[in-house]
N, C-alpha and C positions, 0 to 999 in steps of 0.2 A: 505493500500500499503508500510505504515513503515514496517507493519508487515516482507513484505518480505526482505529485506535492515537487515545483520545480523547488531549489536550494533558492534561501534569500541570493544568496549572494552571486547567482546567473541572472535571476529577475526578481526586488522584493517586490514587485508591482503583483507581479502574477503566484510567485509565494502565497500570500497573503489572500487571495483568490482563491485558491487550492486549498489552503485549509479551511477555508470558510465551505466550500464546497466536498469536500470529500470528509469533512467533521460532521455535515448534518446540520452545518448551521442557518444556513438563509438558500432558497431560490432567487435568480432573476423573477420580472414579473411581466405579464405580458404588456403592462403598464412601462411606459418610460420611466429609469429613475426608480422604478419603485422598490420592493425588495416584498419576498414571502420571508416571512423569520419561523424556522421549524420548528417542529418541539425543543429540539434538543435548544435550538438558539432560544428560542424563545424563554426557555429553565434561565438559561444562565441572567436575562435579563427580570424574571420574576425573584430572583435571587438578588441580584439589585436591589429589587424596584423594594421588597421586603426589607431589608437593611435602613434601606436611605427613609424610606418611610417609617418604622421604627424610630430611628435617628428626629425627623422634623416632628413626630408629637411628642418625645420628648424634649425635646423643647419648645409645646406650646400651639403648634401648628396643625389647622386642622382642615379634613381635607373637603372639598367643594367643587362642582361641574359647573362650566359657560360653556355658553352655545360657539360650535364649528363657525358659522357663519356671523362676520359681523360688514356692517353696515359701509360703502366706500366713505361715509362722511365721518364716521368716528376717525376714520388714518388720515384726513385731512385736518385735526384738531389740531396734534403737535405735530410741529414740522419737520425733525430733524427724523420722527419717528418714521411719517410716512416717504422720504426722501432714502433712508435709511432699507426700507423694505418696498418700496414700490414697484421697482425691477422683476422679485423674488416671486409676488402674490398672480392665484388662479383667480378669475373672477366670475364669478354664477352671473349668466345674464336673463338665465330664462327658466320657466319653473314648470314646460310639459313640452312631453315628444308626441306625436301623430303617425299615421301612418301612411308612409309619401305616396298624394295620389298614381304616382306609377306602379307600385304595387315591388318595390325595391329594396322593403323597409324603412325604417322610422328614420324623419326627420325634426328640426324642433319646430315647433309649435309658433310663429310669429306672433300667434297674438296672448305667447304667453309673457313676453319681456316685461320683467322687473319694474317696479316704477324706479326702484333702486338699486344698482346693481350691489350684490354680495359677496367680500372674499373670504377667501377658503381659510383660516385661522393661520397667516405666519405665529404670530405669539400674540395673544389673551389681553397688554395693557389698556385697548383701548373700551374692549366689551366689560371689563372690567369693570376697569375706573368710571364708567357710567353709571355702572350695577350700585359700586361705593357710594354714588352719589345720594344713593334711595337709601343706605344704611347707615351712614353719618352724619351723626346730627350735630353729638355733641363728643365732648372728654370721655364720657363716660362710655361710649361707643369702641374708644381707641386704647391697646394699638387693637389691629383688625389682619391678623396672621392664619393666613389661606394658602392653600396648597392644591392647584389639582394634577393630575396624572391624564393626558391625552394623547393626541395625534395632532399635528404641524403638520401641511405642508408649503414647502418653498422651493420656487421653480428653480433648480439648478438645471446649469444646461451641464455640468460634468459632475459623474456621479459614479459612486461608490458607495459596495455595500457596508452598513453598518456608519461608513465615516460621512458619509455626505452623499444624502436621498431625495426623494424631494415628497415624500412622507416621511416623517419617524418619531417614533416614540419618545416622550419624554415627560417631565412634570415640569412643572414653573409655579414659584409661588409668588404673592402677591402682598405688598404686608403695606399696611397706611398706619402712621405713628404721630403723637402729639408735637412730635419736638427731633428737631435737626438731627439732635444727638442720639434721640433714641433710634433711628432711621436707619444711620451709621452703623452705628453699633448692630443691629442685625444685620447690615448686608455685609457686616467681617463674622459675627458669630455663623451665618449662613457656609460663608465661605472658608472657617474652620473646620464646620461637618463635613465639605466637601475631600478638601484635602485628609481631613481622619477619616473618610472612607476610604480616596483611595487609597492612603497609606495604609490602613488596618485591614484592610477588605480586598481590594482590589492587590497586594502587593506591586502599586506601584509610587514611586515617588513623587513626586511634587515639586516645584517650586511656585509657593506662594507674592504675589505682585495685584500692582493695579497696569491697568493698560492706559494706553497712550493717550491723547486726543482725538487722535489717528484712528487708534481700533474699539475705542471703546462704543459699547450696544447706542443702539441711536434711542434718543431720548437720554441719554443717560450722564447725571452731575461725575460720576465715578464707576469705573466698572472693574469689580476685583476679580482675579483671573485665578487656578490652577494650571498650570502645564509640567508634562507630563514628555518625556523624550522614550520615544520610537529605536528600536536596533538599528533603523536604516542610518538615525542620526536626524531624523525631522522630527521637530517638532510639535506635542498634541494640545491643541484647548481644552479641557476636561471636563471644565466646567467655568462657571461663571458669579458672578452676583453684582446687582446694581443698586447703585443708589441712587437715585430718578430725583430725590431732591422734590420740586415743588410741583414738576412741569405739569404731569400727566393732573394733578390735581385741581388745576389752573386752568389746562387744558378742558378738561369737565365741570368746572366748576366742584368740586366736593373741599368746602366746610365744616366745620366743628365748633360749636362755641366753648371757649375754655372756663376753666375752673371761676376768670374774675367775665366771665358773660361777656366775650368780648369773639366776636368769630373768625376762625384762621381759615387758611387752607395746610390742608395735610400735610405731613412728610410720605414718600414712600420707597416701597424697594421693590424689585421682581430676581429672581432667579430661578436656572435651570441647569440640569444634566436632560439626558437624553442617551437615547441605544448608540451612539458613538464610543459611548461607554467598554459596549462587549467590542468594537476595531479596537483600543483602547487595550482591553487584557488581553486582545490577542497575536497584537504588536507589543509588544511588551514582552511576554513569556513568553512564545511557543517556538518550535525548531521546526529543522527540516526532516524529522520524522512525524509533526503535526502538531494538533493542539496541547497548550501543555498553562491548563487552571490553578489559582490557587483555593484549595481546599474551602475555603468560605463562602467560598460562589461557585466551586463545581458543582451540576446536577448530582453527579454518586460524587460521593469522597471514597469506596469502597469497590471492588468490582470484583466476585466470589465465580472464579474459572476451576469448575469439576475436570480433573485429567483422566482420562481422555475425553471424558465425556459425563453425562449426570446419572451415571450407575446407583440406584439403590442403594448401597453401602456405603458411596459417597453423601445423599442426597441429603440423610442423615443427620449425620453434622453439621455439615453445612446450613441446612435450616436451622440447626441450632445456633452458632451463629451467625447468620440473617439477623433474627432476632433481638440476641443479645447489643451487637451494631446499632441496630432501629434502635433495641432500652437507652443505649449510650446517648443518644442524638444525633447516631452517624450516617447519612443517605450512604445508605447501598444498595446493587444491584447483583441479582446473581445468575449466571449465563446459566440461562437450560437447553438451550438451542442442543439437538443431538445428532446434526448433519454439518457443525464446521467445525472442524480441529483446532485443536487449541493453538496451533502459531495464529493459525488466519485471528483467531479470538482475541490473542494477544497483540497481533500489531493496529485490529479495531480499534482495541482502546487505548492502545499505545496514542492513535491517531486522535480520539476521541479529549485524551488527556485529563483522566480519569486519575487522580492522583495517587491511592494503590491500589494494585491488585493481591487477591491472594489466589495462589493455586493451590489446592487440594487433590491429593491421588492415593491411590492406594499405599504406597508405597509410606507417602506423608500421616496415612492415619496408624502407620504401623510401628512410627517410631514419634507420632506424637506432635508433631509439627509441620510448618505452615510455611510455602516455597512464596516470604511478603517482594513485589518489585515494587520501587517509587519512581513514578513519572518523572520526576524532574533530574535527578541525579543516573535515573538506570541502573543503580544499584540496584541488587539483588541477596536475599540473604534469609537462609532460613533458622525462625520463629516459633517458637514453643508456644501449642496452643493453648496452654495455661494459661493465662496473662494477655492472652493475644488481644484482647478487648482492650486493655489499660499500652497494650502499644501500639495499635493505632491511633490509638487519640493523639499518645506522643508525638505519632510518626508526622499526624496531619499539622501539628504545631509546625515540628523543624522544616514540613515543606512551604509553609505558607513564610519563614520566616526566610530559609532559604529563598526562596522567590523573591521577597525585597530585599534582602540584602544585595542578590546579584544584582536587581536591576540598579538598585543604586551604584557598586560599584561600577556598573557600566556608565553612568551617566557622568559619575564621578572621570572617571579617563574618557569623557565626549565633555568636558566642561572646560571650554578655554576664555582666552584676555588676551586682546587685540590690543596693541597702541596708535598700529594704522590702519590704512586701510589697506594697506597693501597686503600687509600683514591676518590683517580681519577674511582678504578672501582667499587666501591661500588655506587658511583653516577648513577655510568656509566648504572648496573645493576637495581637499586633501582627507580630512575629518571630520568635515558636520558636529551637525552637537549644538551645545546651547554654548553662545560667545558675552562674553561680557565686555560694553567699550561705551566710549564713554560716545556721548550725543548731541548735541547742541539745546535738543528743545524744540523745535522747530519742525511744521508739516512738514516743509518744504525738501528739509534732509531725511528725514524719515522716507519720503517715497521718491527719493533719487535712491538713500540705498536698496531698496525697494526694486526699480527697475531694474538700477548697476547688478546685482545680486538676487534677486528672487526672497532674501531674508527679512522677516519685519521684527519690529519689537514683541518680541512678548509681551515683557511684563517689566516694570521697575519694580522690582524685589521691595517687600516690605521691611526686609531688614537691608537693604541697601546702606552702606556707610556712602557720607557726607564726604567728598573730593575733591580735590580742586583737575582738573584736568581740563583736556584740550578735543573736542569731536572727532568723531577718525577720520567725515568725509570731508567741513569744512575749515578745521582747526582753531574753531570758537569754542570760548570758553564751557567748559560744564564743569558742574558742581556732583552729578555720581554718577558711577557705569550704572549701564539697562543692559539688559540680556534678547540676544540678537538667535533667531534660527531661521533656517527655513519652514516650513510647515505645512500638516493638511489643512 
């Protein structure tokens, strides 16, 4: 099976597509730019969703749902917002079909033209803030901490499964606050939640920072981001949290009476992560033999394979272990297929990235042991059946930590500093990865660097030191370094 995967070194993009196909994560759809997420791929997203949902609720947020369709006029109310999304919007103009008079199928009924076109949700700030206008009247109604799990549509020209699709799944939080400081604290809180999820669950190290003005979310005053590094040296924006100021409150006239009975506009945030995290998971950990999954998000954490097949004398022991693993909170799969050979099964589960494989045959029963193989290092060992559950729990923790440390080491090896533009271009060409460098703070310079190198400012690190320097392109004074990279 591994031979069916293009190597990362040969063609990284094709390797990524091969992993998705061979591991059974997604298929292309009949609709251009859209994908069908298959059960195994969706199970990964469900595990991500469950952990994130728990983390949101632990911080006081609740879930709601808002319409898929947004009146076109709503997008006109916040100038930066409409400019940022106008070219990506799908528009509904009619509400009915009819049989073609010539009998050749169906056509749009011209008499069903909508009075006002509807935009298929690219993001929900406008429809939500129009709703909040009716929900918020007093300081007693604040803060309003709402999240929704939904799909959105952005008409992308170049698509890639999980990373950039016309329709994708995500969560989007939209909160309202009485003060500027509360709203900033909220956006920073979620920023930290995203970083914790990425590192503790995805085993994907991230850099926390804020976006440059040019890279901010359309309509935001400040955008906080977590940036991860993929194995090809490109960055992935893995999650963003936005401080929106009072822009949307003013656009939709959302006011509240404060405790002094004076009216004020509320302060806002929005934040989101999407199914692009599945793409990030693939590209952070997987290898030329297939998918590699961190145990905390793997649909199955242990697979048990009877050798040579599910013989009755084996299954009694295996069924016992299956139940004990489940009782210990471990997600387990027992292979009961009687037709495929063990070697094929081993390759299949390696392709799917299941963290631990137990192999049990008649000889193992006699010796009272199990062959244990771990996906991350390919190491195999014989482990006594007594205490195997405790061993599995410990091994899952070791694998989770190992994947994080491995990714962290890779990032360290691909984190560079450049003092001149020639040095900057050489690092990009030969090594890739994150490059810290001085920048003069202007949009013009940022765009010129992007035009000449395809590298963008990924973030201004939150822990960036104030230090005097000169912009790598213009030589103008700079007070801190920012992080550049080519990105997805």
